Biopython code that builds the backbone (N, CA, C, O; Angstrom):
import numpy as np
from Bio.PDB.StructureBuilder import StructureBuilder

atoms = [
    (1, "MET", "N", (-6.408, 31.826, -20.573)),
    (1, "MET", "CA", (-5.387, 31.228, -20.008)),
    (1, "MET", "C", (-5.441, 29.917, -20.941)),
    (1, "MET", "O", (-6.634, 29.623, -21.007)),
    (2, "PRO", "N", (-4.568, 28.856, -21.808)),
    (2, "PRO", "CA", (-5.314, 27.890, -22.031)),
    (2, "PRO", "C", (-5.400, 26.458, -21.534)),
    (2, "PRO", "O", (-4.302, 26.243, -21.019)),
    (3, "GLU", "N", (-6.123, 25.416, -21.434)),
    (3, "GLU", "CA", (-6.800, 24.575, -20.841)),
    (3, "GLU", "C", (-5.619, 23.684, -20.886)),
    (3, "GLU", "O", (-4.732, 23.807, -21.731)),
    (4, "GLN", "N", (-5.628, 22.767, -19.940)),
    (4, "GLN", "CA", (-3.865, 21.862, -19.689)),
    (4, "GLN", "C", (-4.539, 20.665, -20.389)),
    (4, "GLN", "O", (-5.720, 20.384, -20.185)),
    (5, "LYS", "N", (-3.763, 19.991, -21.198)),
    (5, "LYS", "CA", (-4.129, 18.274, -21.750)),
    (5, "LYS", "C", (-4.305, 17.818, -20.331)),
    (5, "LYS", "O", (-3.782, 18.246, -19.302)),
    (6, "MET", "N", (-5.237, 16.770, -20.537)),
    (6, "MET", "CA", (-5.035, 15.728, -19.102)),
    (6, "MET", "C", (-4.542, 14.439, -19.950)),
    (6, "MET", "O", (-4.952, 14.049, -21.044)),
    (7, "GLN", "N", (-3.564, 13.911, -19.137)),
    (7, "GLN", "CA", (-2.928, 12.738, -19.310)),
    (7, "GLN", "C", (-4.015, 11.379, -19.249)),
    (7, "GLN", "O", (-5.064, 11.531, -18.623)),
    (8, "LYS", "N", (-3.876, 10.740, -19.571)),
    (8, "LYS", "CA", (-4.876, 8.875, -18.751)),
    (8, "LYS", "C", (-3.959, 8.488, -18.711)),
    (8, "LYS", "O", (-2.899, 8.953, -19.129)),
    (9, "PHE", "N", (-4.227, 7.328, -18.077)),
    (9, "PHE", "CA", (-3.468, 6.413, -16.923)),
    (9, "PHE", "C", (-4.912, 5.487, -16.886)),
    (9, "PHE", "O", (-6.027, 6.010, -16.885)),
    (10, "ALA", "N", (-4.707, 4.231, -16.860)),
    (10, "ALA", "CA", (-5.501, 2.917, -16.846)),
    (10, "ALA", "C", (-4.948, 1.487, -16.118)),
    (10, "ALA", "O", (-3.851, 1.103, -16.526)),
    (11, "TRP", "N", (-5.245, 1.118, -15.651)),
    (11, "TRP", "CA", (-4.395, -0.123, -14.745)),
    (11, "TRP", "C", (-6.109, -1.252, -14.600)),
    (11, "TRP", "O", (-7.269, -0.862, -14.727)),
    (12, "ARG", "N", (-5.670, -2.456, -14.347)),
    (12, "ARG", "CA", (-6.708, -3.451, -14.423)),
    (12, "ARG", "C", (-5.924, -4.462, -13.343)),
    (12, "ARG", "O", (-4.720, -4.401, -13.094)),
    (13, "ALA", "N", (-6.787, -5.316, -12.811)),
    (13, "ALA", "CA", (-7.155, -6.000, -11.972)),
    (13, "ALA", "C", (-8.375, -7.170, -12.002)),
    (13, "ALA", "O", (-9.312, -7.468, -12.742)),
    (14, "ARG", "N", (-7.751, -7.668, -10.681)),
    (14, "ARG", "CA", (-9.310, -8.859, -10.305)),
    (14, "ARG", "C", (-9.633, -8.588, -9.261)),
    (14, "ARG", "O", (-9.225, -7.623, -8.615)),
    (15, "ILE", "N", (-10.553, -9.532, -8.865)),
    (15, "ILE", "CA", (-11.497, -9.845, -7.562)),
    (15, "ILE", "C", (-11.392, -11.216, -6.904)),
    (15, "ILE", "O", (-11.458, -12.288, -7.505)),
    (16, "VAL", "N", (-11.266, -11.092, -5.939)),
    (16, "VAL", "CA", (-11.187, -12.804, -5.588)),
    (16, "VAL", "C", (-12.620, -13.408, -5.719)),
    (16, "VAL", "O", (-13.518, -12.672, -5.311)),
    (17, "PRO", "N", (-12.962, -14.542, -6.186)),
    (17, "PRO", "CA", (-14.327, -15.108, -6.600)),
    (17, "PRO", "C", (-15.013, -14.762, -5.544)),
    (17, "PRO", "O", (-14.291, -14.625, -4.556)),
    (18, "GLY", "N", (-16.607, -14.483, -5.284)),
    (18, "GLY", "CA", (-16.802, -14.403, -4.106)),
    (18, "GLY", "C", (-16.797, -12.982, -3.453)),
    (18, "GLY", "O", (-17.421, -12.761, -2.416)),
    (19, "SER", "N", (-15.947, -11.874, -4.211)),
    (19, "SER", "CA", (-15.683, -10.755, -3.769)),
    (19, "SER", "C", (-16.594, -9.371, -3.695)),
    (19, "SER", "O", (-16.804, -8.423, -2.939)),
    (20, "GLU", "N", (-17.007, -9.910, -5.033)),
    (20, "GLU", "CA", (-17.404, -8.453, -5.583)),
    (20, "GLU", "C", (-18.470, -7.909, -4.836)),
    (20, "GLU", "O", (-18.457, -6.681, -4.929)),
    (21, "ALA", "N", (-19.357, -8.322, -4.156)),
    (21, "ALA", "CA", (-20.390, -7.343, -3.619)),
    (21, "ALA", "C", (-19.634, -6.365, -2.687)),
    (21, "ALA", "O", (-19.888, -5.194, -2.403)),
    (22, "GLU", "N", (-18.465, -7.318, -2.226)),
    (22, "GLU", "CA", (-17.952, -6.969, -0.886)),
    (22, "GLU", "C", (-16.926, -5.153, -1.672)),
    (22, "GLU", "O", (-17.037, -3.956, -1.406)),
    (23, "TYR", "N", (-16.231, -5.786, -2.445)),
    (23, "TYR", "CA", (-15.462, -5.227, -3.733)),
    (23, "TYR", "C", (-16.132, -3.611, -3.705)),
    (23, "TYR", "O", (-15.437, -2.625, -3.459)),
    (24, "ILE", "N", (-17.630, -3.549, -4.008)),
    (24, "ILE", "CA", (-18.151, -2.459, -4.516)),
    (24, "ILE", "C", (-18.604, -1.746, -2.881)),
    (24, "ILE", "O", (-18.909, -0.554, -2.864)),
    (25, "ARG", "N", (-18.615, -2.389, -1.826)),
    (25, "ARG", "CA", (-19.504, -1.747, -0.754)),
    (25, "ARG", "C", (-18.485, -1.287, -0.579)),
    (25, "ARG", "O", (-18.647, -0.077, -0.422)),
    (26, "ARG", "N", (-17.292, -1.599, -0.497)),
    (26, "ARG", "CA", (-15.481, -0.757, -0.127)),
    (26, "ARG", "C", (-15.754, 0.093, -0.575)),
    (26, "ARG", "O", (-16.233, 0.897, 0.224)),
    (27, "HIS", "N", (-15.696, 0.544, -1.932)),
    (27, "HIS", "CA", (-15.832, 1.536, -2.772)),
    (27, "HIS", "C", (-17.043, 2.454, -2.625)),
    (27, "HIS", "O", (-16.951, 3.641, -2.938)),
    (28, "ASP", "N", (-18.100, 1.963, -2.185)),
    (28, "ASP", "CA", (-19.314, 2.822, -1.964)),
    (28, "ASP", "C", (-18.799, 3.478, -0.520)),
    (28, "ASP", "O", (-19.268, 4.588, -0.269)),
    (29, "GLU", "N", (-18.256, 3.137, 0.056)),
    (29, "GLU", "CA", (-17.633, 3.179, 1.508)),
    (29, "GLU", "C", (-16.259, 4.194, 1.875)),
    (29, "GLU", "O", (-15.900, 4.642, 2.964)),
    (30, "ILE", "N", (-15.585, 4.375, 0.340)),
    (30, "ILE", "CA", (-14.463, 4.903, 0.310)),
    (30, "ILE", "C", (-14.094, 6.171, 1.344)),
    (30, "ILE", "O", (-14.941, 7.054, 1.482)),
    (31, "TRP", "N", (-12.701, 6.263, 2.140)),
    (31, "TRP", "CA", (-12.131, 7.013, 3.033)),
    (31, "TRP", "C", (-12.262, 8.477, 1.963)),
    (31, "TRP", "O", (-12.047, 8.675, 0.768)),
    (32, "PRO", "N", (-12.731, 9.325, 3.117)),
    (32, "PRO", "CA", (-12.339, 10.723, 2.915)),
    (32, "PRO", "C", (-10.918, 10.845, 2.833)),
    (32, "PRO", "O", (-10.691, 11.643, 1.924)),
    (33, "GLU", "N", (-9.633, 10.358, 3.445)),
    (33, "GLU", "CA", (-8.765, 10.326, 2.829)),
    (33, "GLU", "C", (-8.181, 10.312, 1.929)),
    (33, "GLU", "O", (-7.305, 11.023, 1.437)),
    (34, "MET", "N", (-8.939, 9.011, 1.544)),
    (34, "MET", "CA", (-8.168, 8.533, -0.002)),
    (34, "MET", "C", (-9.132, 9.658, -1.025)),
    (34, "MET", "O", (-8.778, 10.174, -2.085)),
    (35, "THR", "N", (-9.982, 9.761, -0.551)),
    (35, "THR", "CA", (-10.329, 11.146, -1.884)),
    (35, "THR", "C", (-9.456, 12.220, -1.877)),
    (35, "THR", "O", (-9.178, 12.938, -2.837)),
    (36, "ALA", "N", (-8.984, 12.302, -0.599)),
    (36, "ALA", "CA", (-8.328, 13.979, -0.526)),
    (36, "ALA", "C", (-6.597, 13.828, -1.239)),
    (36, "ALA", "O", (-5.783, 14.686, -1.583)),
    (37, "VAL", "N", (-6.549, 11.870, -1.240)),
    (37, "VAL", "CA", (-5.116, 12.176, -1.657)),
    (37, "VAL", "C", (-5.228, 11.832, -3.342)),
    (37, "VAL", "O", (-4.270, 12.116, -4.062)),
    (38, "LEU", "N", (-6.147, 11.364, -3.770)),
    (38, "LEU", "CA", (-6.738, 11.523, -5.245)),
    (38, "LEU", "C", (-6.675, 12.985, -5.851)),
    (38, "LEU", "O", (-6.202, 13.282, -6.948)),
    (39, "ASN", "N", (-7.149, 13.695, -5.081)),
    (39, "ASN", "CA", (-7.752, 15.258, -5.250)),
    (39, "ASN", "C", (-5.882, 16.120, -5.037)),
    (39, "ASN", "O", (-5.401, 17.059, -5.671)),
    (40, "GLU", "N", (-5.406, 15.464, -4.140)),
    (40, "GLU", "CA", (-3.793, 15.886, -3.719)),
    (40, "GLU", "C", (-3.241, 15.490, -5.335)),
    (40, "GLU", "O", (-2.768, 16.333, -6.098)),
    (41, "ALA", "N", (-3.403, 14.107, -5.652)),
    (41, "ALA", "CA", (-2.338, 13.683, -6.727)),
    (41, "ALA", "C", (-3.242, 14.340, -8.125)),
    (41, "ALA", "O", (-2.602, 14.022, -9.128)),
    (42, "GLY", "N", (-4.090, 14.878, -8.388)),
    (42, "GLY", "CA", (-4.547, 15.783, -9.458)),
    (42, "GLY", "C", (-5.483, 14.641, -10.185)),
    (42, "GLY", "O", (-5.894, 14.829, -11.329)),
    (43, "ILE", "N", (-5.778, 13.500, -9.481)),
    (43, "ILE", "CA", (-6.884, 12.872, -10.371)),
    (43, "ILE", "C", (-7.801, 12.932, -10.382)),
    (43, "ILE", "O", (-8.428, 12.799, -9.330)),
    (44, "HIS", "N", (-8.433, 13.169, -11.575)),
    (44, "HIS", "CA", (-9.832, 13.574, -11.719)),
    (44, "HIS", "C", (-10.695, 12.382, -13.007)),
    (44, "HIS", "O", (-10.026, 11.631, -13.716)),
    (45, "ASN", "N", (-12.235, 12.450, -13.069)),
    (45, "ASN", "CA", (-12.938, 11.560, -13.826)),
    (45, "ASN", "C", (-12.118, 10.321, -13.741)),
    (45, "ASN", "O", (-11.685, 9.810, -14.774)),
    (46, "TYR", "N", (-11.942, 9.943, -12.873)),
    (46, "TYR", "CA", (-12.102, 8.249, -12.047)),
    (46, "TYR", "C", (-12.840, 7.468, -11.921)),
    (46, "TYR", "O", (-13.414, 7.643, -10.846)),
    (47, "SER", "N", (-13.312, 6.365, -12.594)),
    (47, "SER", "CA", (-14.038, 5.595, -12.670)),
    (47, "SER", "C", (-13.195, 4.063, -12.980)),
    (47, "SER", "O", (-12.094, 3.934, -13.514)),
    (48, "ILE", "N", (-14.148, 2.931, -12.432)),
    (48, "ILE", "CA", (-13.724, 1.552, -11.857)),
    (48, "ILE", "C", (-14.807, 0.713, -12.335)),
    (48, "ILE", "O", (-15.939, 0.678, -11.852)),
    (49, "TRP", "N", (-14.201, -0.233, -13.719)),
    (49, "TRP", "CA", (-15.279, -0.704, -14.384)),
    (49, "TRP", "C", (-15.429, -2.306, -13.771)),
    (49, "TRP", "O", (-14.392, -2.580, -13.168)),
    (50, "LEU", "N", (-16.263, -3.272, -13.751)),
    (50, "LEU", "CA", (-16.348, -4.912, -13.356)),
    (50, "LEU", "C", (-17.128, -5.201, -14.541)),
    (50, "LEU", "O", (-18.046, -4.537, -15.023)),
    (51, "SER", "N", (-16.468, -6.641, -15.063)),
    (51, "SER", "CA", (-16.984, -7.587, -15.839)),
    (51, "SER", "C", (-16.550, -8.802, -15.249)),
    (51, "SER", "O", (-15.326, -8.856, -15.371)),
    (52, "GLY", "N", (-16.882, -9.550, -14.812)),
    (52, "GLY", "CA", (-16.936, -10.562, -14.299)),
    (52, "GLY", "C", (-16.148, -10.542, -12.920)),
    (52, "GLY", "O", (-16.633, -10.000, -11.926)),
    (53, "LEU", "N", (-14.976, -11.127, -12.914)),
    (53, "LEU", "CA", (-14.200, -10.706, -11.756)),
    (53, "LEU", "C", (-12.987, -9.906, -12.279)),
    (53, "LEU", "O", (-11.979, -10.147, -11.615)),
    (54, "ASP", "N", (-12.830, -9.166, -13.118)),
    (54, "ASP", "CA", (-11.840, -8.595, -14.022)),
    (54, "ASP", "C", (-12.482, -7.019, -13.609)),
    (54, "ASP", "O", (-13.655, -6.645, -13.609)),
    (55, "LEU", "N", (-11.196, -6.258, -13.257)),
    (55, "LEU", "CA", (-11.612, -5.046, -13.137)),
    (55, "LEU", "C", (-10.759, -3.527, -14.106)),
    (55, "LEU", "O", (-9.544, -3.385, -13.964)),
    (56, "PHE", "N", (-11.217, -2.955, -14.631)),
    (56, "PHE", "CA", (-10.660, -2.121, -15.244)),
    (56, "PHE", "C", (-10.917, -0.458, -14.844)),
    (56, "PHE", "O", (-12.041, 0.032, -14.731)),
    (57, "GLY", "N", (-9.697, 0.256, -14.666)),
    (57, "GLY", "CA", (-9.499, 1.658, -13.867)),
    (57, "GLY", "C", (-9.426, 2.304, -14.880)),
    (57, "GLY", "O", (-9.263, 1.801, -15.991)),
    (58, "TYR", "N", (-9.574, 3.958, -14.568)),
    (58, "TYR", "CA", (-9.056, 4.746, -15.588)),
    (58, "TYR", "C", (-9.355, 6.085, -14.694)),
    (58, "TYR", "O", (-10.013, 6.269, -13.670)),
    (59, "TYR", "N", (-8.624, 6.885, -15.488)),
    (59, "TYR", "CA", (-8.193, 7.872, -14.705)),
    (59, "TYR", "C", (-7.840, 9.102, -15.286)),
    (59, "TYR", "O", (-7.261, 8.753, -16.315)),
    (60, "GLU", "N", (-7.837, 10.703, -15.241)),
    (60, "GLU", "CA", (-7.220, 11.479, -16.149)),
    (60, "GLU", "C", (-6.668, 12.463, -15.103)),
    (60, "GLU", "O", (-7.463, 12.784, -14.220)),
    (61, "CYS", "N", (-5.290, 13.054, -15.057)),
    (61, "CYS", "CA", (-4.855, 13.727, -14.193)),
    (61, "CYS", "C", (-3.793, 14.811, -15.314)),
    (61, "CYS", "O", (-3.484, 14.453, -16.450)),
    (62, "ALA", "N", (-3.388, 16.066, -14.731)),
    (62, "ALA", "CA", (-1.867, 16.561, -15.179)),
    (62, "ALA", "C", (-0.931, 16.350, -15.662)),
    (62, "ALA", "O", (-0.301, 16.615, -16.686)),
    (63, "ASP", "N", (-0.848, 15.586, -14.425)),
    (63, "ASP", "CA", (0.457, 15.155, -14.985)),
    (63, "ASP", "C", (0.892, 13.671, -13.750)),
    (63, "ASP", "O", (1.134, 13.679, -12.544)),
    (64, "ILE", "N", (0.846, 12.874, -14.476)),
    (64, "ILE", "CA", (1.087, 11.172, -14.609)),
    (64, "ILE", "C", (2.195, 11.107, -13.528)),
    (64, "ILE", "O", (2.056, 10.225, -12.680)),
    (65, "ASP", "N", (2.981, 11.695, -13.465)),
    (65, "ASP", "CA", (4.596, 11.255, -12.584)),
    (65, "ASP", "C", (4.252, 12.174, -11.183)),
    (65, "ASP", "O", (4.596, 11.916, -10.030)),
    (66, "LEU", "N", (3.480, 13.295, -11.662)),
    (66, "LEU", "CA", (3.167, 13.578, -10.297)),
    (66, "LEU", "C", (1.998, 12.648, -9.452)),
    (66, "LEU", "O", (2.289, 12.118, -8.380)),
    (67, "ALA", "N", (0.953, 12.546, -9.928)),
    (67, "ALA", "CA", (0.025, 11.551, -9.751)),
    (67, "ALA", "C", (0.723, 10.187, -9.219)),
    (67, "ALA", "O", (0.402, 9.622, -8.173)),
    (68, "THR", "N", (1.696, 9.770, -10.083)),
    (68, "THR", "CA", (2.228, 8.127, -9.508)),
    (68, "THR", "C", (3.142, 8.474, -8.058)),
    (68, "THR", "O", (2.869, 7.821, -7.051)),
    (69, "ARG", "N", (4.070, 9.371, -8.013)),
    (69, "ARG", "CA", (4.612, 9.690, -6.760)),
    (69, "ARG", "C", (3.576, 10.111, -5.325)),
    (69, "ARG", "O", (3.839, 9.781, -4.168)),
    (70, "VAL", "N", (2.355, 10.922, -5.775)),
    (70, "VAL", "CA", (1.658, 11.056, -4.556)),
    (70, "VAL", "C", (1.206, 9.997, -3.965)),
    (70, "VAL", "O", (1.135, 9.825, -2.748)),
    (71, "GLN", "N", (0.823, 9.112, -4.983)),
    (71, "GLN", "CA", (-0.189, 7.314, -4.423)),
    (71, "GLN", "C", (0.863, 6.698, -3.832)),
    (71, "GLN", "O", (0.669, 6.125, -2.760)),
    (72, "GLY", "N", (2.219, 6.709, -4.452)),
    (72, "GLY", "CA", (3.166, 5.451, -4.397)),
    (72, "GLY", "C", (4.064, 5.844, -3.194)),
    (72, "GLY", "O", (4.745, 5.069, -2.521)),
    (73, "SER", "N", (3.938, 7.237, -3.039)),
    (73, "SER", "CA", (4.576, 7.898, -1.344)),
    (73, "SER", "C", (3.313, 7.889, -0.151)),
    (73, "SER", "O", (3.593, 8.015, 1.041)),
    (74, "SER", "N", (1.983, 7.735, -0.602)),
    (74, "SER", "CA", (1.334, 7.797, 0.535)),
    (74, "SER", "C", (0.467, 6.482, 1.304)),
    (74, "SER", "O", (-0.355, 5.644, 0.934)),
    (75, "LEU", "N", (1.254, 6.877, 2.754)),
    (75, "LEU", "CA", (0.495, 6.109, 3.919)),
    (75, "LEU", "C", (-0.642, 5.409, 3.624)),
    (75, "LEU", "O", (-0.854, 4.199, 3.712)),
    (76, "VAL", "N", (-1.575, 6.587, 3.150)),
    (76, "VAL", "CA", (-3.174, 6.117, 3.150)),
    (76, "VAL", "C", (-3.245, 5.295, 2.004)),
    (76, "VAL", "O", (-3.931, 4.279, 2.121)),
    (77, "VAL", "N", (-2.528, 5.568, 0.607)),
    (77, "VAL", "CA", (-2.953, 4.164, -0.072)),
    (77, "VAL", "C", (-2.649, 3.085, -0.191)),
    (77, "VAL", "O", (-3.099, 2.097, -0.773)),
    (78, "ALA", "N", (-1.125, 3.510, 0.924)),
    (78, "ALA", "CA", (-0.830, 2.145, 1.522)),
    (78, "ALA", "C", (-1.627, 1.079, 2.368)),
    (78, "ALA", "O", (-1.768, -0.132, 2.198)),
    (79, "ARG", "N", (-1.938, 1.642, 3.004)),
    (79, "ARG", "CA", (-3.285, 1.407, 4.212)),
    (79, "ARG", "C", (-4.427, 0.781, 3.489)),
    (79, "ARG", "O", (-4.848, -0.355, 3.709)),
    (80, "TRP", "N", (-5.046, 1.897, 2.315)),
    (80, "TRP", "CA", (-5.436, 0.820, 1.746)),
    (80, "TRP", "C", (-5.269, 0.213, 0.608)),
    (80, "TRP", "O", (-6.062, 0.697, -0.199)),
    (81, "ASN", "N", (-4.729, -0.483, 0.210)),
    (81, "ASN", "CA", (-4.082, -1.259, -0.529)),
    (81, "ASN", "C", (-4.108, -2.766, 0.385)),
    (81, "ASN", "O", (-4.445, -3.864, -0.058)),
    (82, "GLU", "N", (-3.651, -2.451, 1.767)),
    (82, "GLU", "CA", (-3.841, -3.260, 2.976)),
    (82, "GLU", "C", (-5.383, -3.787, 2.888)),
    (82, "GLU", "O", (-5.688, -4.869, 2.385)),
    (83, "TYR", "N", (-5.946, -3.226, 3.230)),
    (83, "TYR", "CA", (-7.282, -3.050, 3.838)),
    (83, "TYR", "C", (-7.817, -3.927, 2.533)),
    (83, "TYR", "O", (-8.424, -4.865, 3.049)),
    (84, "MET", "N", (-7.902, -4.114, 0.702)),
    (84, "MET", "CA", (-8.345, -4.584, -0.122)),
    (84, "MET", "C", (-7.620, -5.754, -0.585)),
    (84, "MET", "O", (-7.904, -6.347, -1.626)),
    (85, "LYS", "N", (-6.538, -6.127, 0.320)),
    (85, "LYS", "CA", (-5.974, -7.340, -0.716)),
    (85, "LYS", "C", (-6.562, -8.686, -0.226)),
    (85, "LYS", "O", (-6.590, -9.759, -0.828)),
    (86, "ASP", "N", (-6.920, -8.448, 0.730)),
    (86, "ASP", "CA", (-7.554, -9.890, 0.936)),
    (86, "ASP", "C", (-8.578, -10.173, -0.123)),
    (86, "ASP", "O", (-8.661, -11.391, -0.278)),
    (87, "ILE", "N", (-9.491, -9.426, -1.009)),
    (87, "ILE", "CA", (-10.226, -9.040, -1.649)),
    (87, "ILE", "C", (-10.064, -8.787, -3.279)),
    (87, "ILE", "O", (-11.014, -8.753, -4.060)),
    (88, "LEU", "N", (-8.306, -8.572, -3.731)),
    (88, "LEU", "CA", (-8.061, -7.505, -4.477)),
    (88, "LEU", "C", (-6.595, -8.382, -5.158)),
    (88, "LEU", "O", (-5.589, -8.593, -4.481)),
    (89, "ILE", "N", (-6.721, -8.723, -6.322)),
    (89, "ILE", "CA", (-5.559, -9.465, -6.990)),
    (89, "ILE", "C", (-5.467, -7.924, -7.799)),
    (89, "ILE", "O", (-6.372, -7.229, -8.261)),
    (90, "MET", "N", (-3.672, -7.666, -7.752)),
    (90, "MET", "CA", (-3.437, -6.863, -8.307)),
    (90, "MET", "C", (-2.008, -6.999, -8.034)),
    (90, "MET", "O", (-1.406, -7.606, -7.148)),
    (91, "ASP", "N", (-1.360, -5.820, -9.653)),
    (91, "ASP", "CA", (0.046, -6.131, -9.293)),
    (91, "ASP", "C", (0.221, -4.850, -8.918)),
    (91, "ASP", "O", (-0.772, -4.124, -8.954)),
    (92, "PHE", "N", (1.519, -4.286, -8.475)),
    (92, "PHE", "CA", (2.559, -3.396, -8.408)),
    (92, "PHE", "C", (3.374, -3.398, -8.680)),
    (92, "PHE", "O", (4.087, -4.206, -8.085)),
    (93, "ASP", "N", (4.085, -2.518, -9.831)),
    (93, "ASP", "CA", (5.213, -1.839, -9.969)),
    (93, "ASP", "C", (6.423, -1.602, -9.102)),
    (93, "ASP", "O", (6.550, -0.447, -8.696)),
    (94, "PRO", "N", (7.224, -2.375, -8.788)),
    (94, "PRO", "CA", (8.083, -2.529, -7.176)),
    (94, "PRO", "C", (8.613, -0.962, -7.400)),
    (94, "PRO", "O", (8.706, -0.449, -6.284)),
    (95, "GLU", "N", (8.921, -0.196, -8.251)),
    (95, "GLU", "CA", (9.985, 1.195, -8.520)),
    (95, "GLU", "C", (8.752, 2.219, -7.960)),
    (95, "GLU", "O", (9.172, 3.088, -7.196)),
    (96, "THR", "N", (7.464, 2.242, -8.195)),
    (96, "THR", "CA", (6.550, 3.346, -8.047)),
    (96, "THR", "C", (6.062, 3.085, -6.562)),
    (96, "THR", "O", (5.986, 3.923, -5.664)),
    (97, "GLY", "N", (5.621, 1.177, -6.479)),
    (97, "GLY", "CA", (4.307, 1.482, -5.470)),
    (97, "GLY", "C", (3.006, 1.292, -6.467)),
    (97, "GLY", "O", (2.059, 0.820, -5.837)),
    (98, "THR", "N", (2.732, 1.516, -7.753)),
    (98, "THR", "CA", (1.222, 1.981, -7.887)),
    (98, "THR", "C", (1.527, 0.604, -9.311)),
    (98, "THR", "O", (2.502, 0.013, -9.775)),
    (99, "THR", "N", (-0.177, 0.638, -9.573)),
    (99, "THR", "CA", (-0.257, -0.311, -10.703)),
    (99, "THR", "C", (0.694, -0.052, -12.058)),
    (99, "THR", "O", (1.118, 1.080, -12.293)),
    (100, "PRO", "N", (0.967, -1.083, -12.849)),
    (100, "PRO", "CA", (1.557, -0.608, -14.180)),
    (100, "PRO", "C", (0.213, -0.538, -14.736)),
    (100, "PRO", "O", (-0.828, -1.162, -14.526)),
    (101, "PRO", "N", (0.691, 0.798, -15.820)),
    (101, "PRO", "CA", (-0.393, 1.623, -16.678)),
    (101, "PRO", "C", (-0.745, 0.576, -17.714)),
    (101, "PRO", "O", (0.167, -0.228, -17.907)),
    (102, "LEU", "N", (-1.627, 0.423, -18.287)),
    (102, "LEU", "CA", (-1.918, -0.117, -19.678)),
    (102, "LEU", "C", (-1.303, 0.480, -20.709)),
    (102, "LEU", "O", (-0.336, 1.217, -20.519)),
    (103, "LYS", "N", (-1.840, 0.208, -22.028)),
    (103, "LYS", "CA", (-0.732, 0.813, -22.895)),
    (103, "LYS", "C", (-2.585, 1.224, -23.658)),
    (103, "LYS", "O", (-3.675, 0.654, -23.618)),
    (104, "GLN", "N", (-2.174, 2.207, -24.137)),
    (104, "GLN", "CA", (-3.346, 2.515, -24.620)),
    (104, "GLN", "C", (-3.212, 2.555, -26.270)),
    (104, "GLN", "O", (-2.449, 3.456, -26.617)),
    (105, "VAL", "N", (-3.709, 1.877, -27.260)),
    (105, "VAL", "CA", (-3.455, 1.639, -28.330)),
    (105, "VAL", "C", (-4.864, 2.044, -29.791)),
    (105, "VAL", "O", (-4.856, 2.069, -31.022)),
    (106, "PHE", "N", (-5.636, 2.229, -28.962)),
    (106, "PHE", "CA", (-7.146, 3.460, -29.959)),
    (106, "PHE", "C", (-7.408, 4.461, -29.118)),
    (106, "PHE", "O", (-7.182, 4.372, -27.911)),
    (107, "GLU", "N", (-7.932, 5.554, -29.710)),
    (107, "GLU", "CA", (-8.338, 7.054, -29.072)),
    (107, "GLU", "C", (-9.355, 7.403, -30.212)),
    (107, "GLU", "O", (-8.901, 7.793, -31.288)),
    (108, "HIS", "N", (-10.995, 7.258, -29.995)),
    (108, "HIS", "CA", (-11.389, 7.980, -31.233)),
    (108, "HIS", "C", (-12.387, 9.527, -30.212)),
    (108, "HIS", "O", (-13.096, 9.392, -29.215)),
    (109, "ARG", "N", (-12.109, 10.606, -30.830)),
    (109, "ARG", "CA", (-12.903, 12.263, -30.115)),
    (109, "ARG", "C", (-14.010, 12.422, -31.323)),
    (109, "ARG", "O", (-14.794, 13.371, -31.322)),
]
sb = StructureBuilder()
sb.init_structure("model")
sb.init_model(0)
sb.init_chain("A")
sb.init_seg("    ")
for serial, (resi, resn, name, xyz) in enumerate(atoms, 1):
    if name == "N":
        sb.init_residue(resn, " ", resi, " ")
    sb.init_atom(name, np.array(xyz, "f"), 0.0, 1.0, " ", f" {name:<3s}", serial, name[0])
structure = sb.get_structure()
């Protein structure tokens, strides 16, 4: 069976000044039910990068639409977003309930 091509998703956000250590701590203690939602959504190779107060998130999945639907309809994700809102500045797409994707403009393989 041929390997399925992974789709890529990248997002950006900012941390409230002075919240860097707390942001990292919360992710060091990520809820098992949150990682279960990511697995259900087919999300793999997920990483978040920090530069000053700027965050860059990236993940791969087989189906972006499925990943968006699962995350957007998840009560766990809604609870996580509520938990993070005091330290995180992030835009959400009103239609999907998820972060708007960044546009990929270059790739080197």
